[in-house]
N, C-alpha and C positions, 0 to 999 in steps of 0.2 A: 481733796482726796477722792470724793465721789466723782469729780470730773475725770480724774486719772483712771479710776476703775472703770468708768463708763467708756472712755476712749479705748482702754485695753480690751474690754469685752467686745466693743464694736469691731476692732481690728481682728480679734480672734474669730469672731463670727463671720467676718468678711472672708477670711482665709478658708474657713469651713465651707462657706458658700461657693467660693471659687473652686475648691477641690471637689465639692459635690457636683458642681456644674460640669467640670471636666470628666468626672467619673460617670455622670449621667450620659454625656455625649459618647464616651467610649462604650458604655453598656448598651446604648441605643444602636451604635454601629455593630456591636457584636451580635445583638439579637436579630438585626435586619440582614446581616451578611453571613453569620456563622463563623466569622474570622476573629482571631484574638486581637489583631492590631492593624492599624491603617498604614503604618510606615514600617520599613525594614528596621529603622533605628529603635523602634519600640520593642524589638525582640531581644535587645541587649546582647547577652552572651551567646544567644542562639543564632545570631545574625549570619555568621559564617556558615554554620551548618545548614541553615535554611537555603542560603544562596547556592551552596554546593549541591544539595539535594535537588533544587529546582533545575540547575544546569544539567545534572545527570538525567533527570526526568525529561527535560526538553530534548536532549540528544537521543534518548531512548524512544521518544515519540517519533522522531525522524526515522530511526532504524525500523521501527514497526511499520511505518507508512511505506518505506522502501520495500520491505518484505511483502507487504500486502499487495502492492502494485506488481512486484515481480511474480508473485504466486499467481495472480490473476492472468498475467501475460503467459506464464508457463501453461496454465490451464487452457488458455485459448490456443496455444501451440499444440497441446495434446489433442484438442478437438479437431484441429485442422489435419493432424496426422491420422487420427481415427477415420476421418473422411477420405483421406488418401488410401487408407487400408481397404475401405469399402470399394473405392474406385479400382484398386488393384484386383480385387476379387472379380469385379465385373469385367475388367479388361482380360483377365486370364480366361474367363468363361468364353468371352468373345473370340479370343485367339484360338482356343481349343476348338470351338465350333468352326472357325474359318479354316483351321488346319485339316480338319476332318472332311471338309467339303472338297469335291473335285471339280465343281462347276465354277468357272470364272464369273459367271453371271451371279451365282449365289454369293460368292465372296464379295462382289461389288455391292450387293445389297447390305452387307455388314459394314462396309466402309463408313457410312454416315454415323454408325454407332461408335466406331473407333475415333472418328473426328470429334464427336461429342465428348468422348472420354478425354481426349487430348486437350480440348478446350477447357474442360472442367479442371484438369490438372493445373493449367496456367492460372485459373481463377483462384484455386486453393493455394497455389504457390505464392500468389500476391496478396494473401490474406493480411489484413491490418487489424490491429487492436489498439484503441485509443490513438489512432492516427499514426501508428508505428508499424512498419512491415515486419512480420514475425520472423521471416527467414533471411533478412538482410544483415544480421549481426548488429554491431553497435551503430552502424550507419542506417538506422531504421527509418530515416526520412526518405530514402531512395528505394525504389522497387528492386527486388532481387534480380530482375531481368527486364529487358525492354522488348524481348521477343514475344511472338504469339504462336499459336499452334499451327503446324504445317505438316504435310505428308512427306517427311524427310526419310531418306534412306538411312539405314543403321550406320553410324559413324565408325564402328569398330571398337574393340575393347583394348585398353580401358576407355570408357566413354569420357570424352573431354568435358570440362566444366567451363568452357569459354562463354557460355550463355550467362554466367553469373556476374553481376555487377555490384553486389553488396560488399560488405566488409568481411575480412577474415578473422575479426575479433568478435567474440560474442558480447552480448550486453552484460553489464556488471553494475552492482549496487554496493553501497557501503552498508555493512551489517553490524559494524562495531567500530571501536576506536582503532583506526588503521587497518581494518579488516574489510575485504571486499569478497563478493561471490559472483561468479559468472553463471549465466543461465541462458536457456534457449538452444536452438540448433541452427546451423549455417546452411544456406541454400546451395553451397558448393559440395555438400556431402554426396558421396557416390550413390546413395539411395535415391536422391532427386535426379541425378544425372541418368541413372539407369531407367528410372520411371519415365522421364521425359523422352529419352531415346527409344524405349520400348513402345510407348504409346504412338509415337510418330512413325516408327518403323511398321507397327501393326496397321496403322491407317494406310501407309504407302503400300504394304504388301497386299492388303485386301483390295485396294483400289486398282493395283496393277497385276493382280493374280500372281504375285511373286512368292512362292513357297519359302524360298531362302529368307526373305525379309520377315515372313511370319515366324519362322523358326528363330531368327535372331531376336525378334520381339519377345517371344516366349522366354528365351534365355535371360534377356535383360529384365523382364518383368519379374521373373523368379528371384533374381538377385535384388531387385528393388524391394520385393516383399520381405526378404530377410533384413535388408537395410532399414526399412521403415519400422519393422518390429524392434530393431536395435535402438532406433531413435526414440521410440515410445518408452523403452526401458530407461534410457538416459533422462528423459523428461520426468518419468515417474520418480527417479532418484533425486532429481533437482527439487521436485515438489516436497518430497520427504525432508530434504535438508532445509528448505525454506521454512517449512512448518515447524520443524524442531527448533530452529534458531528463533523464530517468532514466538513460540511458546516460552522459551527461556527469557526473552525480553519482556513478554507480558507478565511473567511471574515476577521479574525484577520490578516492573512498573507498578504492580500491585503493592509490593513491599515499599517502594519509594512513596507511593501515594499515602500509604498507612503512616509512614514516618512523618511526612509533611503535614498530614491531618493532625497528628499528635502535637506538632509544633505550632501550626497556624490556626487550627480550628478550635472553637470554644464549645463548652457544654452549654447549649442554648438554655436549658432549664436553670442552670446556675447564673447565666447572664441575665435572665429575666428577674431572678431573685435580687441580684445586685442592682439591676435597673430600678426595681421597686424601692430598695433601701436608699439608693442615691437620690431618688425622687423625693422620698420622705424627708431625708436630710436637707435637701435643697429647699423644700417647702418650710421646714422648721426654721432653718437659718434665715430665710427671707422674712418670716414672721417676726423673728427675734430682732433682726436689723430694723424693721419698721417700728417695733416697740421701743428700741433703744433710741432711735432718732427722734421719737416723739416725746421723750422724757423732758421735763422742765424742772426748774428749781423747786416749784411747788410740790412736785412728786417726792422730793427728798425731805421737805419741811414737814409734810404730813406724818 
């Protein structure tokens, strides 16, 4: 009878020892990582919910990243347009000065200034951000034009856009499930065409003392000024839209993170308490096993 009782006690203690060992391993993992379980199967009934939340969170991360990159690109576009606005002011002043001069020699001294402005336009028009041309549309790997500044005669109105070699479709990103958003401005916009033609006609008019060319330049530059201001307004609206959508996704992301934390993360202080309890149980069970295994017949006779 004693042998049976001792065997039963030994097996019971072994099971307790095994459970305590497993519990200790889990508690140790929880304390070191802050997570409840090592495997998805350990979540039992919550597995599907965890997987769904993780999937939505991963996709939301992608949308937020898309929106951040797009917003940065639009901000770079705004910066380039602001510089074109400053260039326009400088060009208008140069054109006014040249128009008010009656001396061909004096006008010719202003021609290098007009040349510099035309060259600056091409530099800004070919602005890149993260290796993508801002004004080439969705075909951002190609320059919006292969031309360079030249003292060309005014081509006539409406100004042609044959200089443009970019895409006619703006850049676009995924902002949600099946939802896309276009952003940026295209280099074939009349604002760019008028600005290019006005600067080159101004250079040509000052260089050749051609008042008609200077007048054409002034008219084109005025139209360009209105057009660039309109583009800045469009870009501002795009930034607002991008920021609003991103804020909505970030709010959702915070909610998803909170939900996942509730399912996946453990209370570390409770885990430490369980760790201590399992460790004490493990030590007690080990000691008991040792004692049971050392029992002899003499222990029962005494």
